[in-house]
C-alpha positions as CSV (number, residue, x, y, z in Angstrom):
1,X,-0.1,0.1,-0.1
2,X,2.7,2.1,0.3
3,X,2.9,3.2,-3.2
4,X,-0.9,3.7,-3.7
5,X,-0.6,5.9,0.0
6,X,2.5,7.5,-1.9
7,X,0.6,8.8,-5.1
8,X,-2.5,9.8,-3.6
9,X,-1.1,11.9,-1.1
10,X,1.1,13.3,-3.5
11,X,-1.9,14.1,-5.8
12,X,-3.4,15.9,-3.1
13,X,-1.2,19.1,-2.8
14,X,-1.1,18.7,-6.7
15,X,-4.6,19.1,-6.9
16,X,-4.8,22.5,-4.5
17,X,-2.1,24.2,-6.0
18,X,-3.9,23.3,-8.9
19,X,-6.9,24.6,-7.5
20,X,-5.8,27.8,-6.8
21,X,-3.9,28.7,-9.9
22,X,-6.7,28.4,-11.5
23,X,-8.7,30.7,-9.6
24,X,-6.1,33.5,-9.7
25,X,-5.8,33.2,-13.8
26,X,-9.5,33.1,-14.4
27,X,-9.7,36.0,-11.3
28,X,-12.2,33.5,-9.5
29,X,-15.2,34.9,-12.0
30,X,-15.7,31.2,-12.5
31,X,-16.7,30.0,-8.8
32,X,-16.8,26.2,-10.8
33,X,-13.5,25.4,-11.7
34,X,-11.7,26.0,-8.8
35,X,-14.0,24.9,-6.8
36,X,-14.3,21.2,-7.8
37,X,-10.7,21.3,-8.6
38,X,-10.1,21.7,-5.0
39,X,-12.6,19.5,-3.9
40,X,-10.6,16.8,-5.9
41,X,-7.7,17.7,-4.1
42,X,-9.9,17.3,-0.7
43,X,-10.9,13.9,-2.0
44,X,-7.5,12.4,-3.3
45,X,-6.1,13.5,0.4
46,X,-9.4,11.4,2.3
47,X,-8.4,8.5,-0.5
48,X,-4.7,8.6,0.6
49,X,-5.8,9.1,4.4
50,X,-7.6,5.9,4.4
51,X,-4.6,3.7,2.7
52,X,-2.8,5.4,5.0
53,X,-4.4,4.4,8.1
54,X,-5.2,0.7,6.9
55,X,-1.9,-0.1,5.8
56,X,-0.8,0.8,9.7
57,X,-3.3,-1.7,10.7
58,X,-2.6,-4.1,8.3
59,X,0.7,-6.7,7.5
60,X,2.5,-5.4,4.5
61,X,1.8,-7.1,1.3
62,X,4.2,-8.8,-1.1
63,X,3.8,-6.0,-3.4
64,X,5.1,-3.6,-0.6
65,X,8.1,-5.8,-0.4
66,X,10.9,-4.7,-2.9
67,X,12.8,-8.4,-3.0
68,X,9.3,-9.6,-3.2
69,X,8.7,-12.7,-5.0
70,X,5.2,-13.7,-7.2
71,X,4.6,-16.6,-5.5
72,X,4.2,-14.7,-2.0
73,X,1.0,-13.2,-3.7
74,X,-0.9,-16.7,-4.8
75,X,-4.1,-18.1,-2.7
76,X,-7.7,-16.3,-2.8
77,X,-7.4,-12.6,-4.0
78,X,-11.4,-12.3,-2.3
79,X,-14.3,-13.9,-2.9
80,X,-15.8,-13.8,-6.5
81,X,-19.2,-15.3,-7.3
82,X,-19.1,-16.6,-11.0
83,X,-22.3,-17.8,-11.9
84,X,-24.1,-14.6,-10.2
85,X,-26.7,-12.4,-11.7
86,X,-27.2,-9.5,-9.6
87,X,-23.9,-7.5,-11.4
88,X,-26.6,-7.8,-14.4
89,X,-29.5,-6.6,-12.7
90,X,-27.2,-3.5,-11.3
91,X,-26.1,-2.7,-14.8
92,X,-30.0,-2.9,-15.7
93,X,-31.4,-0.6,-13.5
94,X,-28.4,2.0,-14.2
95,X,-29.3,1.7,-18.2
96,X,-32.9,2.4,-17.1
97,X,-32.0,5.2,-14.8
98,X,-30.1,7.0,-17.3
99,X,-32.2,6.3,-19.6
100,X,-34.6,8.8,-17.7
101,X,-32.9,11.4,-18.1
102,X,-34.2,11.0,-21.8
103,X,-37.4,9.7,-21.6
104,X,-39.0,11.0,-18.0
105,X,-38.5,11.0,-14.3
106,X,-41.2,9.1,-13.7
107,X,-38.6,5.8,-14.8
108,X,-35.7,7.6,-12.4
109,X,-38.1,6.6,-9.3
110,X,-38.5,2.9,-11.1
111,X,-35.0,2.4,-11.9
112,X,-34.3,3.7,-8.4
113,X,-36.2,0.8,-6.7
114,X,-35.1,-1.3,-8.8
115,X,-31.9,-0.8,-7.8
116,X,-31.9,-0.6,-4.7
117,X,-33.6,-4.5,-4.4
118,X,-30.3,-5.3,-6.8
119,X,-28.1,-4.1,-4.6
120,X,-29.5,-6.0,-1.4
121,X,-29.5,-8.7,-3.4
122,X,-25.7,-8.6,-4.8
123,X,-24.5,-7.6,-1.1
124,X,-26.8,-10.5,0.3
125,X,-26.3,-12.9,-1.5
126,X,-23.8,-15.2,0.4
127,X,-26.2,-14.1,3.7
128,X,-27.2,-17.6,4.9
129,X,-28.8,-15.6,7.8
130,X,-28.2,-14.6,11.5
131,X,-28.6,-18.3,13.2
132,X,-27.1,-20.1,10.2
133,X,-24.4,-22.6,11.0
């Protein structure tokens, strides 16, 4: 995580500096640009701070070791459900929501409701209940 932390924490002051330069360049007449760039710097700083705090709690990864071998990264890298249909449902509801911009707002509410159902289904896909053994 050391590389990611350095990357994000380097970008935060860059965005802040660029936002200030852009603001002075335009005499702050166009407030959305500098404000958006400054907010991008804050967002990048939050991601860098989160990664920094997480790196303190976990052990070093094989990617952090300059002498690390490829074999050290072998094994499970997370949970992946290869036969899950929920990502397709979420993609379909995203298409419905974006289509609502052209068709009408009534379609947005239908897509949002279906999206909530699809998201809950995807998150709870492997749940067996509170008292399952």
